[in-house]
C-alpha angles and dihedrals in degrees: 000000000000116000131208133196125207112238089229091057102262112177118233135189119257088222096046123124122257113283125211118251117243137156092286095057135063127197117241133189113287114238118254095232136035119243110250133191127207127181132197101209116188092202136085106281140154093204092267107054131032119220117204119188100159141021104300140187097215103208122205136188117195122201117192097181092266096315122125115244113237092190139000121191123190120190126190116168106313093335118104126189119190122189145144095215115107090208128051146097141260119221114226116182141151093264095061101026121036122192112299148090120294141166121233112209126192120193121183135185132196134172113263094222089216093137093233122141089252090053092050090050089049088239095125128053145162112249138183139182133206130178139189132191110244124205115196115193117155092181092061120100123197117192115205098191118110116182132189137200141166104256129214090276090054092248126131111257125191121198137182140169120264114245116252106237133181106191103000124087127212112222097182146325127252121208117198119194128192128186137153096250108038093029113205129348136156138202134193124217129189122271093248092056118082097180137066129202111208108206089178092065113100100158107296114138103262135181115213125199118193121203133182115221105217133198111223124176091333093315119119100182099085113112122193121198109238099180146289141235138188119223109207124233117277103158127188113266126224113183147135122253124163119031143166131182092281108034140031125204111229110201135187136192121199113191092192134039115267142131113276127204136167136209113197120194090340092296120139114304117252139179120228122226112290094245095044119113100173146019137195123249130183122261111246111168137352123240105014139100094184110128093228091057098043145034107289107222124191116188115197126190122199135182116271091225095040108037093177093058111088111205103174140016132185130184128205134171111224126187111091122105116221132047124312114226095191097185094052099064111146092005123130122241138208134175132219114205092200097056092028087222132136118221125207122185141191118112087345134037107223124189117207133189098212127272092017107114096202118064120255088213135003139193133194110236137171118278108253094034117140121219123210126182135202116240095207104035135043092254137125132190123207112197129197132157108309092346136092126183122194113204140179106264093215101048101015088230115156117257104167138003117205125191107210119174115222093007116178112223104179123122113294096013095104122050135178109212124216090245093062101264134125125228122191140162130236127187126226119232089256089065088223104083127056136192121223104205126197112198144159118257091259090060098259105148117232099178143342126207120196114219134177128211138050136284102037119197127200120199116234091245092049093237099111138044124198118205126185116243133171090236092051138292114315114221117202116194122206125205117193086354092299131107111276109165144326137213141169125251115202096241110149114244092243091060098044093082089056097049128103138167113260107258094216096037110031092186088070132074125216108212123187120212101193095176093058096034095237141115123220125207109201137176106252093216102044099020087229113164107243099173136002108200113200112207118215129212091032091288121171132213110257108173147318124249102245091209105043102019091232114150124237115210132168151157132210095293110028146027128217133190119214120205117249088220103056102355092239120144110268101168137021131179134173110252136157120243097247102065096092095222127201133189120214124163091346090304113128112207136183137202092253093058104262118143133181132170107232091207094057102045093100091058091060 
């Protein structure tokens, strides 16, 4: 809008229409910003009308786009307030303003800053005017409490008290709902109904706003805010519970009434019986929640009164026996036989008493930390670069902190011995030589043995060190924690990376021959062959249980556990090749967070 200023200093309205230019007017520079007004009104208002039902200090805050007000005039009925302050309040009470309908006017003036003579003489100004209808009714009561409950039909029901009005009429109520899934929606209910049943609500956290639509002097577009409430999240659950090696029980919990249907493996959709809360599905593979390795389940919820309107969907892959520790996906596990706890670590170290799915105790740790456990004492070690913490395995309380330059923290590089010592490996700056250090738990070093080669093996009892060598594997024996003797075993270089000391008989070596699908058990002093385990179905050696000594083997469609006593198969389960399984304390784990105890499967 173009603005003009009379050369004699005539005042104009900021909201006035454009005026024609004649000999009595000159054009001046238009301001960069419009003048705006904002008001903080501590009264019921819909932005158009102000509703007063008790003595009120009506606060205002005037913004003139950075300009200083030279005058502000408020008028309500016969009352006039004049001020220069952009912030203040207007007292409205029964003495000055009886019940009735009024108009509140606000006029404001500010220098133009044009630099003209009239501006310098303060004879010209920008001005603006705003007005609001005001309804004063001291007999009216507005209740701002909105409550909710689950009614007898298991639907969410909101309720509120009707306002007490003297000369206004409520035509209806509007309920506005906002949540992160359904977004925004609104419903209108009749004036004589002070409750609303939301058949869309199935447990998503939702904020409800309740408004009264009021008739006023023939107008029906005034909306008064009655109150609001937030219903907390209580989402439907879809989960597995009981299982055996053939079937899995799929369960669901619906906190609110709705229509339920399932689609399984993209077959025709069906609805279970109304009273049903579970169904059985066949076991497919252990350790995976990938849809192509499991039953793909799609749960759909619809409104009771609008069956075609889907309001919520949830997918789950079902097919793995065992328990699903959803928050431990990709985490590494270890087991302490003394505490009988499983430990999972990533950003947190969580201690579980199987099959409890929530940790008994937890600890925040650095990402990339490696956790080692003792198999004879309630102790844990948490290793990071140059740092080792020793903690109580029951409480995770700190017992010792050791600063160890160039500490190795990969699997098998830190060992608690049965006689209460700690053995760890450090690497020299040349990345060729290593130091196998025997120390007390407080960090006091007992001995250090320098070894070349890679990989380096440490026996569980701390009495032998295995070092890779082109001529064979070098075995270094320690006596009283000091170097005693060394010798070479004729283990081909290609097998040395797949060789470990037997956890339950440290005088033996377990050697994997992947090419010939067999595992050799040999005496680590004489190299005598104790057992040659032929693996069927082109299975490969995967790992050894550090607690029981049982062997985990597998191919691309199943896993088997071989007994450490006679190397006979004691457990088999279907499993795809990509689940990265481990076996610790007879607990079979997978990358996706599934765990089952191979000793307890028959009880399921």
